Predicted model as a PDB file, atoms N, CA, C, CB and O in Angstrom, pLDDT in the B-factor column:
MODEL        1                                                                  
ATOM      1  N   MET A   1       0.833  -1.165   0.000  1.00 53.00           N  
ATOM      2  CA  MET A   1       0.000   0.000   0.000  1.00 53.00           C  
ATOM      3  C   MET A   1       0.891   1.245   0.000  1.00 53.00           C  
ATOM      4  CB  MET A   1      -0.955  -0.011   1.210  1.00 53.00           C  
ATOM      5  O   MET A   1       1.855   1.336   0.760  1.00 53.00           O  
ATOM      6  N   ILE A   2       0.549   2.195  -0.863  1.00 57.00           N  
ATOM      7  CA  ILE A   2       1.303   3.444  -0.963  1.00 57.00           C  
ATOM      8  C   ILE A   2       0.601   4.509  -0.136  1.00 57.00           C  
ATOM      9  CB  ILE A   2       1.447   3.901  -2.446  1.00 57.00           C  
ATOM     10  O   ILE A   2      -0.600   4.737  -0.277  1.00 57.00           O  
ATOM     11  N   VAL A   3       1.369   5.152   0.726  1.00 46.00           N  
ATOM     12  CA  VAL A   3       0.828   6.218   1.557  1.00 46.00           C  
ATOM     13  C   VAL A   3       1.259   7.550   0.948  1.00 46.00           C  
ATOM     14  CB  VAL A   3       1.312   6.087   3.046  1.00 46.00           C  
ATOM     15  O   VAL A   3       2.447   7.808   0.751  1.00 46.00           O  
ATOM     16  N   LYS A   4       0.276   8.381   0.659  1.00 49.00           N  
ATOM     17  CA  LYS A   4       0.583   9.691   0.100  1.00 49.00           C  
ATOM     18  C   LYS A   4       0.600  10.712   1.230  1.00 49.00           C  
ATOM     19  CB  LYS A   4      -0.446  10.091  -0.999  1.00 49.00           C  
ATOM     20  O   LYS A   4      -0.314  10.774   2.052  1.00 49.00           O  
ATOM     21  N   LYS A   5       1.646  11.495   1.247  1.00 45.00           N  
ATOM     22  CA  LYS A   5       1.729  12.565   2.242  1.00 45.00           C  
ATOM     23  C   LYS A   5       1.250  13.852   1.607  1.00 45.00           C  
ATOM     24  CB  LYS A   5       3.178  12.723   2.789  1.00 45.00           C  
ATOM     25  O   LYS A   5       1.498  14.117   0.430  1.00 45.00           O  
ATOM     26  N   LYS A   6       0.561  14.645   2.406  1.00 40.00           N  
ATOM     27  CA  LYS A   6       0.159  15.958   1.928  1.00 40.00           C  
ATOM     28  C   LYS A   6       1.378  16.871   1.989  1.00 40.00           C  
ATOM     29  CB  LYS A   6      -1.031  16.534   2.770  1.00 40.00           C  
ATOM     30  O   LYS A   6       2.051  16.963   3.016  1.00 40.00           O  
ATOM     31  N   ILE A   7       1.643  17.525   0.904  1.00 36.00           N  
ATOM     32  CA  ILE A   7       2.759  18.454   0.866  1.00 36.00           C  
ATOM     33  C   ILE A   7       2.195  19.866   0.950  1.00 36.00           C  
ATOM     34  CB  ILE A   7       3.620  18.261  -0.425  1.00 36.00           C  
ATOM     35  O   ILE A   7       1.404  20.290   0.108  1.00 36.00           O  
ATOM     36  N   LYS A   8       2.612  20.569   1.967  1.00 45.00           N  
ATOM     37  CA  LYS A   8       2.149  21.944   2.144  1.00 45.00           C  
ATOM     38  C   LYS A   8       2.765  22.809   1.048  1.00 45.00           C  
ATOM     39  CB  LYS A   8       2.521  22.489   3.563  1.00 45.00           C  
ATOM     40  O   LYS A   8       3.968  22.756   0.794  1.00 45.00           O  
ATOM     41  N   LYS A   9       1.921  23.597   0.413  1.00 49.00           N  
ATOM     42  CA  LYS A   9       2.433  24.520  -0.599  1.00 49.00           C  
ATOM     43  C   LYS A   9       3.364  25.515   0.063  1.00 49.00           C  
ATOM     44  CB  LYS A   9       1.277  25.251  -1.328  1.00 49.00           C  
ATOM     45  O   LYS A   9       3.096  26.025   1.151  1.00 49.00           O  
ATOM     46  N   MET A  10       4.454  25.776  -0.615  1.00 50.00           N  
ATOM     47  CA  MET A  10       5.394  26.746  -0.104  1.00 50.00           C  
ATOM     48  C   MET A  10       4.719  28.111  -0.013  1.00 50.00           C  
ATOM     49  CB  MET A  10       6.648  26.809  -0.991  1.00 50.00           C  
ATOM     50  O   MET A  10       4.052  28.546  -0.951  1.00 50.00           O  
ATOM     51  N   GLU A  11       4.894  28.764   1.090  1.00 68.00           N  
ATOM     52  CA  GLU A  11       4.321  30.098   1.255  1.00 68.00           C  
ATOM     53  C   GLU A  11       5.175  31.092   0.486  1.00 68.00           C  
ATOM     54  CB  GLU A  11       4.227  30.492   2.762  1.00 68.00           C  
ATOM     55  O   GLU A  11       6.369  31.240   0.747  1.00 68.00           O  
ATOM     56  N   PHE A  12       4.559  31.759  -0.448  1.00 88.00           N  
ATOM     57  CA  PHE A  12       5.250  32.786  -1.214  1.00 88.00           C  
ATOM     58  C   PHE A  12       4.715  34.114  -0.724  1.00 88.00           C  
ATOM     59  CB  PHE A  12       5.046  32.610  -2.770  1.00 88.00           C  
ATOM     60  O   PHE A  12       3.531  34.407  -0.892  1.00 88.00           O  
ATOM     61  N   ARG A  13       5.570  34.919  -0.121  1.00 93.00           N  
ATOM     62  CA  ARG A  13       5.136  36.117   0.593  1.00 93.00           C  
ATOM     63  C   ARG A  13       5.055  37.373  -0.268  1.00 93.00           C  
ATOM     64  CB  ARG A  13       6.057  36.369   1.725  1.00 93.00           C  
ATOM     65  O   ARG A  13       4.985  38.476   0.274  1.00 93.00           O  
ATOM     66  N   LEU A  14       5.061  37.243  -1.551  1.00 94.00           N  
ATOM     67  CA  LEU A  14       5.032  38.408  -2.427  1.00 94.00           C  
ATOM     68  C   LEU A  14       3.801  39.269  -2.166  1.00 94.00           C  
ATOM     69  CB  LEU A  14       5.064  37.971  -3.888  1.00 94.00           C  
ATOM     70  O   LEU A  14       3.919  40.484  -2.005  1.00 94.00           O  
ATOM     71  N   LYS A  15       2.636  38.660  -2.123  1.00 93.00           N  
ATOM     72  CA  LYS A  15       1.398  39.406  -1.928  1.00 93.00           C  
ATOM     73  C   LYS A  15       1.394  40.109  -0.569  1.00 93.00           C  
ATOM     74  CB  LYS A  15       0.185  38.469  -2.045  1.00 93.00           C  
ATOM     75  O   LYS A  15       0.989  41.267  -0.464  1.00 93.00           O  
ATOM     76  N   LYS A  16       1.844  39.406   0.463  1.00 93.00           N  
ATOM     77  CA  LYS A  16       1.904  39.970   1.806  1.00 93.00           C  
ATOM     78  C   LYS A  16       2.807  41.207   1.826  1.00 93.00           C  
ATOM     79  CB  LYS A  16       2.411  38.916   2.811  1.00 93.00           C  
ATOM     80  O   LYS A  16       2.440  42.233   2.399  1.00 93.00           O  
ATOM     81  N   LEU A  17       3.971  41.112   1.210  1.00 95.00           N  
ATOM     82  CA  LEU A  17       4.904  42.231   1.165  1.00 95.00           C  
ATOM     83  C   LEU A  17       4.332  43.395   0.362  1.00 95.00           C  
ATOM     84  CB  LEU A  17       6.237  41.786   0.567  1.00 95.00           C  
ATOM     85  O   LEU A  17       4.430  44.553   0.768  1.00 95.00           O  
ATOM     86  N   ARG A  18       3.742  43.077  -0.764  1.00 95.00           N  
ATOM     87  CA  ARG A  18       3.188  44.111  -1.636  1.00 95.00           C  
ATOM     88  C   ARG A  18       2.072  44.871  -0.922  1.00 95.00           C  
ATOM     89  CB  ARG A  18       2.660  43.490  -2.944  1.00 95.00           C  
ATOM     90  O   ARG A  18       2.029  46.100  -0.963  1.00 95.00           O  
ATOM     91  N   LYS A  19       1.181  44.147  -0.277  1.00 95.00           N  
ATOM     92  CA  LYS A  19       0.065  44.790   0.421  1.00 95.00           C  
ATOM     93  C   LYS A  19       0.548  45.603   1.618  1.00 95.00           C  
ATOM     94  CB  LYS A  19      -0.947  43.740   0.879  1.00 95.00           C  
ATOM     95  O   LYS A  19       0.001  46.668   1.902  1.00 95.00           O  
ATOM     96  N   ALA A  20       1.565  45.114   2.321  1.00 95.00           N  
ATOM     97  CA  ALA A  20       2.108  45.850   3.468  1.00 95.00           C  
ATOM     98  C   ALA A  20       2.682  47.198   3.034  1.00 95.00           C  
ATOM     99  CB  ALA A  20       3.195  45.018   4.174  1.00 95.00           C  
ATOM    100  O   ALA A  20       2.618  48.177   3.779  1.00 95.00           O  
ATOM    101  N   LYS A  21       3.237  47.242   1.836  1.00 96.00           N  
ATOM    102  CA  LYS A  21       3.805  48.493   1.303  1.00 96.00           C  
ATOM    103  C   LYS A  21       2.766  49.314   0.540  1.00 96.00           C  
ATOM    104  CB  LYS A  21       4.991  48.185   0.383  1.00 96.00           C  
ATOM    105  O   LYS A  21       3.066  50.393   0.028  1.00 96.00           O  
ATOM    106  N   LYS A  22       1.532  48.785   0.470  1.00 98.00           N  
ATOM    107  CA  LYS A  22       0.432  49.451  -0.242  1.00 98.00           C  
ATOM    108  C   LYS A  22       0.792  49.740  -1.703  1.00 98.00           C  
ATOM    109  CB  LYS A  22       0.059  50.759   0.469  1.00 98.00           C  
ATOM    110  O   LYS A  22       0.597  50.844  -2.213  1.00 98.00           O  
ATOM    111  N   ILE A  23       1.318  48.713  -2.344  1.00 97.00           N  
ATOM    112  CA  ILE A  23       1.713  48.795  -3.752  1.00 97.00           C  
ATOM    113  C   ILE A  23       0.765  47.918  -4.561  1.00 97.00           C  
ATOM    114  CB  ILE A  23       3.208  48.354  -3.957  1.00 97.00           C  
ATOM    115  O   ILE A  23       0.506  46.776  -4.181  1.00 97.00           O  
ATOM    116  N   SER A  24       0.253  48.430  -5.657  1.00 97.00           N  
ATOM    117  CA  SER A  24      -0.621  47.627  -6.518  1.00 97.00           C  
ATOM    118  C   SER A  24       0.230  46.673  -7.362  1.00 97.00           C  
ATOM    119  CB  SER A  24      -1.493  48.544  -7.435  1.00 97.00           C  
ATOM    120  O   SER A  24       1.438  46.855  -7.515  1.00 97.00           O  
ATOM    121  N   GLN A  25      -0.429  45.666  -7.896  1.00 97.00           N  
ATOM    122  CA  GLN A  25       0.263  44.752  -8.813  1.00 97.00           C  
ATOM    123  C   GLN A  25       0.785  45.514 -10.018  1.00 97.00           C  
ATOM    124  CB  GLN A  25      -0.674  43.613  -9.266  1.00 97.00           C  
ATOM    125  O   GLN A  25       1.875  45.229 -10.512  1.00 97.00           O  
ATOM    126  N   VAL A  26       0.019  46.474 -10.490  1.00 98.00           N  
ATOM    127  CA  VAL A  26       0.418  47.259 -11.663  1.00 98.00           C  
ATOM    128  C   VAL A  26       1.683  48.056 -11.364  1.00 98.00           C  
ATOM    129  CB  VAL A  26      -0.720  48.208 -12.097  1.00 98.00           C  
ATOM    130  O   VAL A  26       2.610  48.077 -12.174  1.00 98.00           O  
ATOM    131  N   LYS A  27       1.726  48.716 -10.200  1.00 98.00           N  
ATOM    132  CA  LYS A  27       2.915  49.513  -9.843  1.00 98.00           C  
ATOM    133  C   LYS A  27       4.132  48.617  -9.712  1.00 98.00           C  
ATOM    134  CB  LYS A  27       2.685  50.288  -8.526  1.00 98.00           C  
ATOM    135  O   LYS A  27       5.208  48.953 -10.207  1.00 98.00           O  
ATOM    136  N   LEU A  28       3.972  47.483  -9.052  1.00 98.00           N  
ATOM    137  CA  LEU A  28       5.090  46.552  -8.898  1.00 98.00           C  
ATOM    138  C   LEU A  28       5.581  46.085 -10.264  1.00 98.00           C  
ATOM    139  CB  LEU A  28       4.678  45.342  -8.033  1.00 98.00           C  
ATOM    140  O   LEU A  28       6.784  46.033 -10.521  1.00 98.00           O  
ATOM    141  N   ALA A  29       4.645  45.750 -11.125  1.00 98.00           N  
ATOM    142  CA  ALA A  29       5.009  45.296 -12.475  1.00 98.00           C  
ATOM    143  C   ALA A  29       5.768  46.383 -13.231  1.00 98.00           C  
ATOM    144  CB  ALA A  29       3.749  44.886 -13.265  1.00 98.00           C  
ATOM    145  O   ALA A  29       6.772  46.098 -13.884  1.00 98.00           O  
ATOM    146  N   ILE A  30       5.299  47.616 -13.147  1.00 98.00           N  
ATOM    147  CA  ILE A  30       5.973  48.725 -13.834  1.00 98.00           C  
ATOM    148  C   ILE A  30       7.369  48.937 -13.248  1.00 98.00           C  
ATOM    149  CB  ILE A  30       5.137  50.030 -13.723  1.00 98.00           C  
ATOM    150  O   ILE A  30       8.344  49.072 -13.987  1.00 98.00           O  
ATOM    151  N   ASP A  31       7.460  48.967 -11.916  1.00 98.00           N  
ATOM    152  CA  ASP A  31       8.749  49.191 -11.260  1.00 98.00           C  
ATOM    153  C   ASP A  31       9.784  48.127 -11.618  1.00 98.00           C  
ATOM    154  CB  ASP A  31       8.562  49.228  -9.760  1.00 98.00           C  
ATOM    155  O   ASP A  31      10.977  48.416 -11.710  1.00 98.00           O  
ATOM    156  N   LEU A  32       9.315  46.890 -11.820  1.00 97.00           N  
ATOM    157  CA  LEU A  32      10.238  45.786 -12.115  1.00 97.00           C  
ATOM    158  C   LEU A  32      10.274  45.416 -13.595  1.00 97.00           C  
ATOM    159  CB  LEU A  32       9.854  44.570 -11.307  1.00 97.00           C  
ATOM    160  O   LEU A  32      10.875  44.413 -13.981  1.00 97.00           O  
ATOM    161  N   ASN A  33       9.621  46.240 -14.417  1.00 97.00           N  
ATOM    162  CA  ASN A  33       9.584  45.998 -15.864  1.00 97.00           C  
ATOM    163  C   ASN A  33       9.049  44.596 -16.176  1.00 97.00           C  
ATOM    164  CB  ASN A  33      10.991  46.174 -16.472  1.00 97.00           C  
ATOM    165  O   ASN A  33       9.640  43.823 -16.930  1.00 97.00           O  
ATOM    166  N   MET A  34       7.900  44.313 -15.557  1.00 97.00           N  
ATOM    167  CA  MET A  34       7.256  43.018 -15.722  1.00 97.00           C  
ATOM    168  C   MET A  34       5.808  43.239 -16.146  1.00 97.00           C  
ATOM    169  CB  MET A  34       7.332  42.182 -14.409  1.00 97.00           C  
ATOM    170  O   MET A  34       5.353  44.374 -16.292  1.00 97.00           O  
ATOM    171  N   ASN A  35       5.106  42.150 -16.337  1.00 96.00           N  
ATOM    172  CA  ASN A  35       3.699  42.165 -16.699  1.00 96.00           C  
ATOM    173  C   ASN A  35       2.848  41.970 -15.444  1.00 96.00           C  
ATOM    174  CB  ASN A  35       3.390  41.071 -17.751  1.00 96.00           C  
ATOM    175  O   ASN A  35       3.183  41.136 -14.602  1.00 96.00           O  
ATOM    176  N   GLN A  36       1.760  42.716 -15.304  1.00 97.00           N  
ATOM    177  CA  GLN A  36       0.886  42.590 -14.139  1.00 97.00           C  
ATOM    178  C   GLN A  36       0.314  41.186 -14.022  1.00 97.00           C  
ATOM    179  CB  GLN A  36      -0.246  43.606 -14.214  1.00 97.00           C  
ATOM    180  O   GLN A  36       0.131  40.671 -12.919  1.00 97.00           O  
ATOM    181  N   ASN A  37       0.035  40.575 -15.158  1.00 97.00           N  
ATOM    182  CA  ASN A  37      -0.477  39.194 -15.161  1.00 97.00           C  
ATOM    183  C   ASN A  37       0.511  38.240 -14.497  1.00 97.00           C  
ATOM    184  CB  ASN A  37      -0.766  38.729 -16.602  1.00 97.00           C  
ATOM    185  O   ASN A  37       0.110  37.331 -13.771  1.00 97.00           O  
ATOM    186  N   SER A  38       1.788  38.448 -14.745  1.00 95.00           N  
ATOM    187  CA  SER A  38       2.814  37.598 -14.131  1.00 95.00           C  
ATOM    188  C   SER A  38       2.819  37.761 -12.624  1.00 95.00           C  
ATOM    189  CB  SER A  38       4.199  37.926 -14.697  1.00 95.00           C  
ATOM    190  O   SER A  38       2.916  36.777 -11.890  1.00 95.00           O  
ATOM    191  N   ILE A  39       2.713  39.014 -12.152  1.00 95.00           N  
ATOM    192  CA  ILE A  39       2.675  39.270 -10.717  1.00 95.00           C  
ATOM    193  C   ILE A  39       1.501  38.516 -10.095  1.00 95.00           C  
ATOM    194  CB  ILE A  39       2.564  40.792 -10.430  1.00 95.00           C  
ATOM    195  O   ILE A  39       1.659  37.868  -9.061  1.00 95.00           O  
ATOM    196  N   SER A  40       0.336  38.597 -10.716  1.00 95.00           N  
ATOM    197  CA  SER A  40      -0.846  37.905 -10.225  1.00 95.00           C  
ATOM    198  C   SER A  40      -0.620  36.403 -10.164  1.00 95.00           C  
ATOM    199  CB  SER A  40      -2.046  38.218 -11.104  1.00 95.00           C  
ATOM    200  O   SER A  40      -0.988  35.757  -9.182  1.00 95.00           O  
ATOM    201  N   ARG A  41      -0.027  35.852 -11.190  1.00 94.00           N  
ATOM    202  CA  ARG A  41       0.213  34.395 -11.226  1.00 94.00           C  
ATOM    203  C   ARG A  41       1.219  33.966 -10.165  1.00 94.00           C  
ATOM    204  CB  ARG A  41       0.715  33.970 -12.615  1.00 94.00           C  
ATOM    205  O   ARG A  41       1.069  32.899  -9.569  1.00 94.00           O  
ATOM    206  N   TYR A  42       2.248  34.785  -9.919  1.00 94.00           N  
ATOM    207  CA  TYR A  42       3.199  34.465  -8.848  1.00 94.00           C  
ATOM    208  C   TYR A  42       2.489  34.478  -7.500  1.00 94.00           C  
ATOM    209  CB  TYR A  42       4.384  35.466  -8.844  1.00 94.00           C  
ATOM    210  O   TYR A  42       2.670  33.570  -6.689  1.00 94.00           O  
ATOM    211  N   GLU A  43       1.685  35.502  -7.263  1.00 92.00           N  
ATOM    212  CA  GLU A  43       0.997  35.621  -5.976  1.00 92.00           C  
ATOM    213  C   GLU A  43       0.012  34.489  -5.737  1.00 92.00           C  
ATOM    214  CB  GLU A  43       0.271  36.945  -5.896  1.00 92.00           C  
ATOM    215  O   GLU A  43      -0.182  34.071  -4.595  1.00 92.00           O  
ATOM    216  N   ASN A  44      -0.596  33.997  -6.768  1.00 90.00           N  
ATOM    217  CA  ASN A  44      -1.597  32.932  -6.635  1.00 90.00           C  
ATOM    218  C   ASN A  44      -1.005  31.538  -6.825  1.00 90.00           C  
ATOM    219  CB  ASN A  44      -2.710  33.146  -7.637  1.00 90.00           C  
ATOM    220  O   ASN A  44      -1.734  30.554  -6.951  1.00 90.00           O  
ATOM    221  N   LEU A  45       0.312  31.468  -6.842  1.00 88.00           N  
ATOM    222  CA  LEU A  45       1.056  30.208  -6.987  1.00 88.00           C  
ATOM    223  C   LEU A  45       0.676  29.448  -8.256  1.00 88.00           C  
ATOM    224  CB  LEU A  45       0.816  29.322  -5.776  1.00 88.00           C  
ATOM    225  O   LEU A  45       0.733  28.218  -8.293  1.00 88.00           O  
ATOM    226  N   GLU A  46       0.291  30.185  -9.287  1.00 91.00           N  
ATOM    227  CA  GLU A  46      -0.001  29.574 -10.577  1.00 91.00           C  
ATOM    228  C   GLU A  46       1.261  29.498 -11.435  1.00 91.00           C  
ATOM    229  CB  GLU A  46      -1.099  30.364 -11.308  1.00 91.00           C  
ATOM    230  O   GLU A  46       1.295  28.824 -12.465  1.00 91.00           O  
ATOM    231  N   ARG A  47       2.286  30.200 -10.988  1.00 91.00           N  
ATOM    232  CA  ARG A  47       3.544  30.253 -11.721  1.00 91.00           C  
ATOM    233  C   ARG A  47       4.672  30.410 -10.711  1.00 91.00           C  
ATOM    234  CB  ARG A  47       3.550  31.421 -12.765  1.00 91.00           C  
ATOM    235  O   ARG A  47       4.510  31.097  -9.702  1.00 91.00           O  
ATOM    236  N   GLN A  48       5.818  29.777 -10.976  1.00 91.00           N  
ATOM    237  CA  GLN A  48       6.954  29.899 -10.076  1.00 91.00           C  
ATOM    238  C   GLN A  48       7.972  30.871 -10.664  1.00 91.00           C  
ATOM    239  CB  GLN A  48       7.600  28.519  -9.818  1.00 91.00           C  
ATOM    240  O   GLN A  48       8.278  30.836 -11.856  1.00 91.00           O  
ATOM    241  N   ALA A  49       8.480  31.727  -9.806  1.00 92.00           N  
ATOM    242  CA  ALA A  49       9.481  32.699 -10.235  1.00 92.00           C  
ATOM    243  C   ALA A  49      10.835  32.015 -10.434  1.00 92.00           C  
ATOM    244  CB  ALA A  49       9.602  33.844  -9.204  1.00 92.00           C  
ATOM    245  O   ALA A  49      11.219  31.135  -9.663  1.00 92.00           O  
ATOM    246  N   ASP A  50      11.545  32.431 -11.474  1.00 94.00           N  
ATOM    247  CA  ASP A  50      12.899  31.918 -11.677  1.00 94.00           C  
ATOM    248  C   ASP A  50      13.858  32.670 -10.746  1.00 94.00           C  
ATOM    249  CB  ASP A  50      13.340  32.069 -13.175  1.00 94.00           C  
ATOM    250  O   ASP A  50      13.444  33.585 -10.034  1.00 94.00           O  
ATOM    251  N   TYR A  51      15.127  32.283 -10.753  1.00 94.00           N  
ATOM    252  CA  TYR A  51      16.099  32.882  -9.846  1.00 94.00           C  
ATOM    253  C   TYR A  51      16.209  34.393 -10.022  1.00 94.00           C  
ATOM    254  CB  TYR A  51      17.452  32.249 -10.053  1.00 94.00           C  
ATOM    255  O   TYR A  51      16.200  35.133  -9.038  1.00 94.00           O  
ATOM    256  N   ASP A  52      16.311  34.851 -11.252  1.00 96.00           N  
ATOM    257  CA  ASP A  52      16.450  36.289 -11.501  1.00 96.00           C  
ATOM    258  C   ASP A  52      15.246  37.067 -10.982  1.00 96.00           C  
ATOM    259  CB  ASP A  52      16.632  36.552 -12.996  1.00 96.00           C  
ATOM    260  O   ASP A  52      15.400  38.158 -10.432  1.00 96.00           O  
ATOM    261  N   THR A  53      14.070  36.522 -11.151  1.00 95.00           N  
ATOM    262  CA  THR A  53      12.853  37.186 -10.680  1.00 95.00           C  
ATOM    263  C   THR A  53      12.792  37.191  -9.162  1.00 95.00           C  
ATOM    264  CB  THR A  53      11.610  36.502 -11.254  1.00 95.00           C  
ATOM    265  O   THR A  53      12.391  38.192  -8.569  1.00 95.00           O  
ATOM    266  N   LEU A  54      13.179  36.096  -8.522  1.00 95.00           N  
ATOM    267  CA  LEU A  54      13.226  36.055  -7.059  1.00 95.00           C  
ATOM    268  C   LEU A  54      14.175  37.113  -6.520  1.00 95.00           C  
ATOM    269  CB  LEU A  54      13.655  34.666  -6.570  1.00 95.00           C  
ATOM    270  O   LEU A  54      13.877  37.768  -5.521  1.00 95.00           O  
ATOM    271  N   ILE A  55      15.310  37.282  -7.173  1.00 96.00           N  
ATOM    272  CA  ILE A  55      16.281  38.296  -6.760  1.00 96.00           C  
ATOM    273  C   ILE A  55      15.678  39.686  -6.909  1.00 96.00           C  
ATOM    274  CB  ILE A  55      17.581  38.182  -7.589  1.00 96.00           C  
ATOM    275  O   ILE A  55      15.850  40.531  -6.030  1.00 96.00           O  
ATOM    276  N   LYS A  56      14.974  39.934  -8.010  1.00 97.00           N  
ATOM    277  CA  LYS A  56      14.325  41.238  -8.219  1.00 97.00           C  
ATOM    278  C   LYS A  56      13.329  41.531  -7.096  1.00 97.00           C  
ATOM    279  CB  LYS A  56      13.606  41.274  -9.590  1.00 97.00           C  
ATOM    280  O   LYS A  56      13.324  42.630  -6.539  1.00 97.00           O  
ATOM    281  N   PHE A  57      12.488  40.549  -6.764  1.00 96.00           N  
ATOM    282  CA  PHE A  57      11.499  40.732  -5.702  1.00 96.00           C  
ATOM    283  C   PHE A  57      12.185  40.987  -4.358  1.00 96.00           C  
ATOM    284  CB  PHE A  57      10.581  39.498  -5.606  1.00 96.00           C  
ATOM    285  O   PHE A  57      11.809  41.909  -3.633  1.00 96.00           O  
ATOM    286  N   ALA A  58      13.184  40.177  -4.027  1.00 96.00           N  
ATOM    287  CA  ALA A  58      13.880  40.313  -2.749  1.00 96.00           C  
ATOM    288  C   ALA A  58      14.560  41.676  -2.646  1.00 96.00           C  
ATOM    289  CB  ALA A  58      14.916  39.188  -2.577  1.00 96.00           C  
ATOM    290  O   ALA A  58      14.473  42.333  -1.609  1.00 96.00           O  
ATOM    291  N   ASP A  59      15.231  42.104  -3.705  1.00 97.00           N  
ATOM    292  CA  ASP A  59      15.893  43.412  -3.693  1.00 97.00           C  
ATOM    293  C   ASP A  59      14.870  44.540  -3.584  1.00 97.00           C  
ATOM    294  CB  ASP A  59      16.745  43.595  -4.961  1.00 97.00           C  
ATOM    295  O   ASP A  59      15.084  45.504  -2.848  1.00 97.00           O  
ATOM    296  N   TYR A  60      13.781  44.425  -4.299  1.00 97.00           N  
ATOM    297  CA  TYR A  60      12.748  45.462  -4.302  1.00 97.00           C  
ATOM    298  C   TYR A  60      12.176  45.681  -2.904  1.00 97.00           C  
ATOM    299  CB  TYR A  60      11.624  45.089  -5.273  1.00 97.00           C  
ATOM    300  O   TYR A  60      11.982  46.819  -2.477  1.00 97.00           O  
ATOM    301  N   PHE A  61      11.910  44.585  -2.194  1.00 96.00           N  
ATOM    302  CA  PHE A  61      11.286  44.684  -0.872  1.00 96.00           C  
ATOM    303  C   PHE A  61      12.304  44.687   0.271  1.00 96.00           C  
ATOM    304  CB  PHE A  61      10.318  43.540  -0.680  1.00 96.00           C  
ATOM    305  O   PHE A  61      11.927  44.838   1.433  1.00 96.00           O  
ATOM    306  N   GLY A  62      13.574  44.522  -0.046  1.00 96.00           N  
ATOM    307  CA  GLY A  62      14.611  44.542   0.986  1.00 96.00           C  
ATOM    308  C   GLY A  62      14.554  43.358   1.921  1.00 96.00           C  
ATOM    309  O   GLY A  62      14.788  43.494   3.122  1.00 96.00           O  
ATOM    310  N   VAL A  63      14.244  42.192   1.373  1.00 95.00           N  
ATOM    311  CA  VAL A  63      14.175  40.963   2.172  1.00 95.00           C  
ATOM    312  C   VAL A  63      15.069  39.910   1.534  1.00 95.00           C  
ATOM    313  CB  VAL A  63      12.706  40.442   2.287  1.00 95.00           C  
ATOM    314  O   VAL A  63      15.563  40.085   0.420  1.00 95.00           O  
ATOM    315  N   THR A  64      15.269  38.818   2.257  1.00 95.00           N  
ATOM    316  CA  THR A  64      16.035  37.714   1.690  1.00 95.00           C  
ATOM    317  C   THR A  64      15.118  36.829   0.843  1.00 95.00           C  
ATOM    318  CB  THR A  64      16.714  36.883   2.810  1.00 95.00           C  
ATOM    319  O   THR A  64      13.896  36.854   0.989  1.00 95.00           O  
ATOM    320  N   ILE A  65      15.721  36.070  -0.021  1.00 94.00           N  
ATOM    321  CA  ILE A  65      14.947  35.118  -0.822  1.00 94.00           C  
ATOM    322  C   ILE A  65      14.331  34.061   0.094  1.00 94.00           C  
ATOM    323  CB  ILE A  65      15.841  34.447  -1.906  1.00 94.00           C  
ATOM    324  O   ILE A  65      13.205  33.621  -0.141  1.00 94.00           O  
ATOM    325  N   ASP A  66      15.053  33.655   1.127  1.00 92.00           N  
ATOM    326  CA  ASP A  66      14.502  32.686   2.078  1.00 92.00           C  
ATOM    327  C   ASP A  66      13.239  33.223   2.740  1.00 92.00           C  
ATOM    328  CB  ASP A  66      15.544  32.332   3.146  1.00 92.00           C  
ATOM    329  O   ASP A  66      12.272  32.480   2.914  1.00 92.00           O  
ATOM    330  N   TYR A  67      13.232  34.505   3.114  1.00 92.00           N  
ATOM    331  CA  TYR A  67      12.020  35.090   3.697  1.00 92.00           C  
ATOM    332  C   TYR A  67      10.900  35.110   2.661  1.00 92.00           C  
ATOM    333  CB  TYR A  67      12.296  36.522   4.221  1.00 92.00           C  
ATOM    334  O   TYR A  67       9.762  34.747   2.957  1.00 92.00           O  
ATOM    335  N   LEU A  68      11.230  35.530   1.464  1.00 92.00           N  
ATOM    336  CA  LEU A  68      10.241  35.613   0.392  1.00 92.00           C  
ATOM    337  C   LEU A  68       9.577  34.263   0.144  1.00 92.00           C  
ATOM    338  CB  LEU A  68      10.894  36.119  -0.894  1.00 92.00           C  
ATOM    339  O   LEU A  68       8.379  34.192  -0.131  1.00 92.00           O  
ATOM    340  N   LEU A  69      10.355  33.202   0.243  1.00 89.00           N  
ATOM    341  CA  LEU A  69       9.834  31.853  -0.006  1.00 89.00           C  
ATOM    342  C   LEU A  69       9.228  31.189   1.233  1.00 89.00           C  
ATOM    343  CB  LEU A  69      10.936  30.982  -0.542  1.00 89.00           C  
ATOM    344  O   LEU A  69       8.753  30.055   1.164  1.00 89.00           O  
ATOM    345  N   GLY A  70       9.247  31.899   2.364  1.00 88.00           N  
ATOM    346  CA  GLY A  70       8.656  31.336   3.577  1.00 88.00           C  
ATOM    347  C   GLY A  70       9.529  30.343   4.314  1.00 88.00           C  
ATOM    348  O   GLY A  70       9.039  29.570   5.137  1.00 88.00           O  
ATOM    349  N   ARG A  71      10.822  30.359   4.023  1.00 88.00           N  
ATOM    350  CA  ARG A  71      11.741  29.431   4.683  1.00 88.00           C  
ATOM    351  C   ARG A  71      12.201  29.925   6.052  1.00 88.00           C  
ATOM    352  CB  ARG A  71      12.945  29.193   3.804  1.00 88.00           C  
ATOM    353  O   ARG A  71      12.597  29.129   6.904  1.00 88.00           O  
ATOM    354  N   VAL A  72      12.147  31.239   6.260  1.00 88.00           N  
ATOM    355  CA  VAL A  72      12.501  31.825   7.553  1.00 88.00           C  
ATOM    356  C   VAL A  72      11.423  32.830   7.933  1.00 88.00           C  
ATOM    357  CB  VAL A  72      13.913  32.505   7.505  1.00 88.00           C  
ATOM    358  O   VAL A  72      10.702  33.327   7.068  1.00 88.00           O  
ATOM    359  N   GLU A  73      11.311  33.127   9.210  1.00 83.00           N  
ATOM    360  CA  GLU A  73      10.259  34.025   9.683  1.00 83.00           C  
ATOM    361  C   GLU A  73      10.676  35.484   9.701  1.00 83.00           C  
ATOM    362  CB  GLU A  73       9.829  33.620  11.053  1.00 83.00           C  
ATOM    363  O   GLU A  73       9.828  36.363   9.552  1.00 83.00           O  
ATOM    364  N   LYS A  74      11.959  35.763   9.881  1.00 76.00           N  
ATOM    365  CA  LYS A  74      12.416  37.143   9.984  1.00 76.00           C  
ATOM    366  C   LYS A  74      12.870  37.656   8.623  1.00 76.00           C  
ATOM    367  CB  LYS A  74      13.555  37.259  11.007  1.00 76.00           C  
ATOM    368  O   LYS A  74      13.461  36.931   7.822  1.00 76.00           O  
ATOM    369  N   GLU A  75      12.574  38.927   8.391  1.00 66.00           N  
ATOM    370  CA  GLU A  75      12.982  39.554   7.138  1.00 66.00           C  
ATOM    371  C   GLU A  75      14.435  39.734   7.090  1.00 66.00           C  
ATOM    372  CB  GLU A  75      12.315  40.863   6.942  1.00 66.00           C  
ATOM    373  O   GLU A  75      14.961  40.250   6.104  1.00 66.00           O  
TER     374      GLU A  75                                                      
ENDMDL                                                                          
END                                                                             
């Protein structure tokens, strides 16, 4: 018998950070030279950010990539 474990989705804190700074998806997309649709898909875990994009997000919000990905609690 095969036992399947539930895997918790990785918490991606982009939306939390964006809302805390009161920045719209459109503004974030413009500031990072990206598409608003992409921002929405990242926030809703419909798409995974590549390394370069993770670095852009982390630099923009002044956090570590580990914090952004929910691996650590402190910014």
